[in-house]
N, C-alpha and C positions, 0 to 999 in steps of 0.2 A: 356592603361596599365596593363600588366599581370604578375607582379612581383610575384615570386613564394617563398615560404621559403627555398628552396633549393638554390635558386640564392643568398640569403643573407645568408645560410650556407657557402656557397661558398667564400662569399665575407669577412665574419668576420675570416674565416681560413687563407685566403691569408692575411689579415690585420695582423692576430697575428704573421704567418712565415715569410712575406715577399716573399712568393714563392709558386708559382703554383704548383714545383713539391714535396714539404713538404705538402700543402695542399690536394693534390690528396693522399697522402699517409694516412693522418688523416681521410678522407673521403671515404676511399677506392673506389676511383673513378680514371679515367686515366685522364692523363695530359692535353690531350687534351679536355678532357670533362668539366675539370676544367676552363679552359682558355676558351670554347666557352661559359660556363655558365656566367662567369665573363664578357666577352665581350657583351653578350645579355643585361645583366643588365645595363652597360653603355651604350648601344644603347637606351634601353627604358628611362632611365635616361636624356639621350643625354648630359652627363658628361663624364669626365675620372675621377676614383675614385683614381687611382695611377699614380704616376711620374715612367716612366721607368727608372733606372738608372743601367745599365749595365744588370745584369742578375736577380737584384733584383726589387723588386715593393715597391715602399715607398708611404705610404698613404698621399694624397694630401688634401687640404682644404674640398673638396667634401667629401672625404672617411672620414675625421674625423668628418663630419655632420652627415654621414649616419650611422656610427657605434653604437653610442650609441641607436639608433631608431632600427637598426637592431638587437642587442642584446636583447633589450627589447621584439620585436615581437617574437623572437626565445623561449626566456624564458616563454613568456605567452603559445605559443603552446606546448613548454613542459609541463607546467601544465594541459593542455587540454587534453594532451594525459595521463597524470597521472591520471586525473581525472577519465577517462572512464577505464582505465587499472583496477582500485580499486573500479569501481561502487561507488564513493564517494557522488553522489547525492542523496537527501532527496527521501525516499519512501513516497508516498502517500496514506493512506488507508482510506477508507470508511466502516464503520462497523455498522450493525442493533445493538439496543441496548442490547439485552440479550451478543452478542459477544462483543462489544466493552467494555461494562462494567466489564463482568464475566468471560470471557476468554482471551480476548488478552493481559489484564496488565501480566499476568504471561509469556506469550509467549514473550512478549516485553521485559520483564525484562530478559529473557535467551538471547534473541538476543543481547541485548544491552551490556550484559557482557561480550561478545566476540567482537563484533563489534561496539565499544564505540564512533567511529568517523563518523558513517552514521547517519545522522538525520532522525527521523521517523515522520510524520504528521499522525495524526489520527483523523477522522471526524467521528462522532457519529450521528445518526439519524434512523428512521424507514427505512422500507426496500425500500419503494416508493422513498425516497430522495436519498440512497444510490446508488439504480439503476441510478437516474437522474445526480448523480454526476460522476458515470462512464461514462455514455454517451456522457456529456459535458467535459471529459478528466480531470476535477478537481479532479480525483482520478485516480491511476494508476490500482488498483485493489478493488472490494468491497466483503465483507465476509456477507452472508445474510442468513437469516432465513425460509424467503419464498420464491416461485418460481419466476424466472424472466422469463418473455414472449417476451423479445426485440429480435427483430432477428438481432440487430445491436451487440449484446453482445454474448460473449462465455460463457457458463454456466457449470460450474464443479462441481459433487459430491465433498465435502469436508469432513465433520465429521458428525456422527450420533449423534442426541442427543436427550433425554428422557424427556417428558413432564407430569407434575404431577398435579392432581386436589388435592387442597388443602383448608382448612378452618381453623377458628381459633378453638382453644383446648375447648372452651364453645360451640361451635355450635354442635347440635343434632347430624350431620352426623359424628364426630370424635368418637362417641360412639356405634355408627352402624356397624356390622360386614359383614353385608349383604347388602351393598349399592347397589342399581339399576341403570338403567338410568333413570326410572320414578321418584326416588327421587331426579336428577337433573335436571328434568323439573320445580319441584316447588319449588326452590330456586331461590334467587337473586344473579345475577352473576355479577363479578366486573371485566371487560375486558381491555384489551388494546385497545388502538383506532383502525380504520379501516386505512389501509394500514401498518399496523405492520406486520411483518412476522408471530410472534406469533398468531395473530389475523385469519390472512389467513389460516394458517395450521388448527387451531381450527375449523373454519368455514367448512373446508373440511373433517376433519377427525372424530369430536366430534360431532357437533351440527347439521349435518346433521341428527343425530341420536335422537335430543330431539327437536322435532316440538313444539314451542309453548313457548319455555324456556324465561326466564325473564332477561334481561339487567338492572340493576340497574344503574351501573355507568361505562363509559368509560374513562380510563385515559391515560396520554401520556407516560407514564414510569412504569417500572416495580417496582421499589421500591415504586411509588405510590400506585401499584394494592396490592403489598403483606402488605404495612402497614394498608389500608383501609381493606382487609380480617383479619388481625391479631386483629383488634379494632372493628370485629364483624359486617360488612358491607354484607357481602356474601361468596361465594365460588369463587374461581378463578381456572386458570390452566397456570402454569409458566414452564419453564424449570427446571429441578430439579438443575441444578447449580446455579440458581438464590436465590431459598430458602431453599439448603443444610444445611446453618448453622440456621437458623431459623428451621427447621424440628429436627436438633440433639439436640438445647436445650429446645424443646417444645414449643416455642413460635407459632407454626404453626402445624397443624396435616396434615398427608396426608390421600386422601380420595381413598380407592382402589375398585375397580369394579372389579369383577371377570370374566376372559376373556377379559379385555380391556386393551390393551397395548397402549400407546400414544407415539410413535416414530416419527422422522421425520429427514430429511436429512437436512443439513446447505450446501451452497453453495457459491464457489466463482465465481465472475464474473470479465470479463474484455472486453475492446473493441477489435474487430477482427482486427482493424488496430492498435494495442498498441502492441510495442515490449516490450518483457517480458526480462528484464534486468538480469546479472547474480546476481545484489543484491537481487531484489525480489525473484530470484528463491532461494537463500540462505534462505532469510526471510522465505519464507514458508516451509523449512526442520523443524522450530522451531513451524511450527502451525499444530501439529499433536496431 
């Protein structure tokens, strides 16, 4: 059985008007096309849906049984069409911790102020877990701080970010104007865990210049890192976005090294087989 929505649409219009001529006008079809569609539907169901009374078609008991079900199916099909015309499905994002906790809230707020009917789901984890979520189609797109090496994913540069070395105001480094790389080798470092984007970038652009540096603690989120440093456990390096408030109110101090700038690129990732919807593209315009 291959009943089509068009056949059901023809049936309901004929039922309303009692005439294939009027139904053809409503549907912008020829009268012969309407008659053929109705005949095909009756043949598939192996029943007559109308009694032919002169030039009129009068719904019989079979037609009356079918009519409410046909209307329900057509209404559901209309809802599906509208759903995808407006891209009303939920957007599912995965973001590494710095992005998810310190960047996306403002972007999400701006997006939701205009698109309040589009649900947004956000999964926050370290970069490795974000990549895994995108690979497994548990997220439509990932926003990460580290580099993605998976050939199954498309990786695109997204935003630039600045990393800042910092310590507590009581640390001797905060009072030193000519900090050198050698000074950083002899201090205790408080770092994000391996697998985080921040840690991967630091290993590549900073710690390869500091052979023999000492890690005192590895912590699972940036809040824990900056609070440990604030209370004198060592020095660290995080995105300026993460510690901007503490730097401005004096709870943390920036450690500057002449000639050393720690910049990184943030990336967005998505599966090669993933369709990028209009809603997803619209959201990305807010993520700049």
